[in-house]
C-alpha positions, 0 to 999 in steps of 0.5 A: 474707341468710344465706350458704351454703357455696356462697358460699365461694370461693377468692380467688386473690390471697389469701395471708394465713393464719388464724394471721397474722390472729389474731396479726399483727393483734392485739397482745394475742393476739401478746403473750399468745403471746409470754408463753406461749412465754417464760414472761413476764408483759407486760400492755401490748400497746404493749410490742410492735412489729410487724416482719413483712415483706411479700412474702417471695419464698419464702413461698407463704402469709403464715403469719409474724408478727414483732415486737419485745418487750424487745430480743427480735426474734421470728419465729413461723410456723405449719406443718402439714407438716414442713419441715427447711429452716425454719432456712434460711428463718428465717435469710433472713427475719432478714436482711431484718429486721435490714436494716430495723433497721440501716437506721435507724442510721448506726453500722454502719461505726463502730468501736463494736459495734452492738447488735442485738435477740436473735433467737428463731425459733419454728415452731408445728407441727400436722402429722402426728405421724409426722413429729414425736412430741415436744413440741419439736424444734430444727432446726439450719442446720448440718445443711444445711452441705455440709461440717463447719465444726466445733462451735460455729463457726456455728449458727442454729436453728428451735425447733419447738413441737408444738401437736397435741392433748395437746402443750405443754399449759402453752403452750396453757393460757397462750395460749387463742387458740393453743389455740382456733386449734389446735382449729379447724385440727384440726377442718378436717383431721379433717373433710376426710378424709370430705367436700369441703374447703369442707364441712369448713371450713364445718362446722368454723367452725359447730361452733367458733362453737357451742362458743365456740371463736374465736367473736367472730373467726369471726363477724366474719371468717367469709367471710374465714377461709373464703377463707384456709382454702380457699387454705391447705388446698387439696388439689390443691396439697397433693397437688402438694407430696407428688408433688414430694417423692416425685419428689425422694425418688426421685431421691435413691434413684436416686443412692444405688443408683448410688453403692452399685453403684460401690462394690460394683464397686470404682470407688471406696472406701467412704469416697469413697462415704460422702462422696458421700452425706454419710453417715458410713462406718458409716451408709453401710455400714448403708444399703448392706447394707440395700439388698442390695449387697455391701460390699467388703473393703478391704485 
């Protein structure tokens, strides 16, 4: 019996994503992606060992894939919305990864240096191009530090790779599964603007099968993929995230106005005001002036 769109439903316990199923359950796909990102040419899937963590508490969806290849410990994630906190997320994730690896060894407290695999954290992004127009962007953990620790004293990065249409074509050409995945996701995002989410997913699946985009994967896992996409692209949750971000931005704006007013009234100086908002003096004066407040002349 052929399943209709009405048969698609949200599985409340489902947390996996299509990205993780494609690259976290198929070593050949994961190795192809690794080769594309690193310009390598490994051919034996057994060279790759999965290290993906389960039940990471800060992840709503399992869109992460971690593996070890040639002494490099890679963490790959997919994101359809821009998140400046990716370096911190990656850092916390790697704490768990290294804890697992070091647990295998009893040399942690020895006098000899314990060698560990090199970390490489990649975020594949296909969200709004207004948030990221360039092909790559490096996010740094030091941008989140409340105080400046000095250049090079400590750093942790997340490299974002834009997989929107027309971006990073060499990677897409080298890993066709990633390219087809990006096409599939783009179809869902485009169609949901004019129809119900379930209909958009069903149409994207049917079109991709007809166009030989992830055909075998979608034919084999069609129901499961639909369940995952309904959870991942749920519009209410998406709106809730936007609403929460708007609330936080509103609080931040209110804080700025409070500080600008205090500086204008002479409660404290420009330097102190800039420190309170984690801005340089030049940035502070520019924003204060743009907001319509008078910058006091300090003698």
